[in-house]
C-alpha positions, 0 to 999 in steps of 0.5 A: 795853462795861459799865462797872463802874456797868452790871455792879454793876446787872447783878449787883444784877439776879440777887442780886434776883431769884434772892432773888425765886425763893428767896423764893417755893420753898415757893409754888411747890413748895407748889403743884407738891404741890397739882399732884400731888395734883389728879392722883391724885385725877383718876386714881382720879376716871378709875380708877372710871370706868373700873370703871363701864364694865367693869362696863356691858360685863358687864351687856352680855354677858350680854344678848347672847345673849338680845339674839340669839335675840330677832333670831333669832326675828324674822328667822325670823317675817319671813320665814316672812311674807315667804313667805307674802305672795310665795306667795300 
């Protein structure tokens, strides 16, 4: 069991810890605000990247019909050549 002097020491430590915390609160709050702003900036960068990817998807979609047509023509030519080789 703590004596009166032990209790006083514990209270003094607690009081000192409270003063240190309240003294550092503006710094802590400032740091948290800085982190918040960094997160917001990161979100803006992410949405920009997302927009770029979305635009890239549209480019792929626009090119897809031409690509499919070329592949179909190539397959047809390949099968014609393969048929000629097989029958010769």
